C-alpha positions in Angstrom: 1.1 128.9 173.6 3.8 131.7 174.4 5.1 134.1 171.7 9.0 134.9 171.9 11.5 137.0 169.7 14.7 135.6 168.8 17.8 136.7 166.6 20.6 135.3 165.2 22.7 137.9 167.3 24.4 136.2 170.5 23.8 136.8 173.8 24.4 135.5 177.2 21.8 131.9 177.8 19.2 132.8 180.6 18.9 129.5 181.3 16.7 130.6 184.6 16.2 126.7 185.6 17.1 124.2 183.1 14.4 122.0 184.0 12.1 124.3 182.8 11.0 123.0 179.3 9.7 127.1 177.7 13.6 128.3 178.2 15.3 125.2 176.7 13.2 125.1 173.7 13.8 128.7 173.3 17.8 128.4 173.9 17.1 125.7 171.2 15.8 127.3 168.5 18.2 130.0 169.0 21.3 128.0 168.6 19.5 125.9 164.8 19.3 129.7 163.9 22.8 130.4 164.7 24.1 127.3 163.4 25.6 127.6 160.1 24.5 124.5 157.4 27.9 122.2 157.7 28.7 123.3 161.0 27.3 119.8 162.7 29.8 117.0 161.8 28.0 113.7 160.4 24.6 116.1 159.7 25.6 118.6 157.6 22.0 119.8 157.0 21.3 120.9 160.4 21.5 124.8 160.7 21.0 128.0 158.6 22.3 128.1 155.0 24.8 130.5 155.1 24.1 131.0 151.2 21.0 133.7 151.8 23.4 136.4 153.6 24.7 136.8 149.7 21.4 137.3 148.1 20.1 140.5 147.4 17.8 141.4 150.8 14.5 141.5 148.5 14.9 137.8 147.8 16.6 136.8 151.4 13.8 138.1 152.6 11.6 136.2 150.0 13.6 132.6 151.1 13.6 133.2 155.2 10.9 132.0 155.9 11.0 128.3 154.3 14.5 128.3 155.7 13.6 129.2 159.0 11.0 126.6 158.8 13.5 124.4 157.6 16.1 125.0 160.7 12.9 124.9 163.3 12.2 120.7 162.1 15.3 119.6 164.3 13.1 121.6 167.4 9.2 120.2 166.6 8.5 122.2 169.6 8.7 125.9 168.6 7.0 127.2 165.3 8.2 130.4 163.3 5.6 132.4 163.5 6.8 135.7 161.8 10.4 135.9 160.3 12.3 139.7 159.4 15.4 140.4 158.3 17.2 143.7 158.2 20.6 145.1 157.8 22.1 147.0 160.5 24.1 149.9 161.2 27.5 148.0 161.1 26.1 145.8 157.5 25.3 142.9 159.4 22.0 141.3 158.9 19.5 141.0 162.0 17.4 138.1 161.5 14.6 138.2 164.0 12.3 135.3 164.6 9.0 135.5 166.5 8.2 131.9 167.8 5.2 129.9 169.3 6.0 127.5 171.9 3.5 125.5 174.1 3.4 126.4 177.5 
């Protein structure tokens, strides 16, 4: 199993060869974390619950791992291993997730 780091920050997509399983799985997991709950028509529960952004940081950190696990149920090949949240210099919340993907 490979370990990969993804965040909730927009970045260029590095598809490489899109036929490969691992890059596609990593990108799917990142897309799920960046999607907000309610954005996907007919599937309103898919995506990250934006209500967590309005919680105090300690409560958000406590609720973050279960929320990431819930979001990643739509990508069964990715498993969240570590999750952390911190505020950057602009006041935005940066979520970093270490995922495991089978090779």
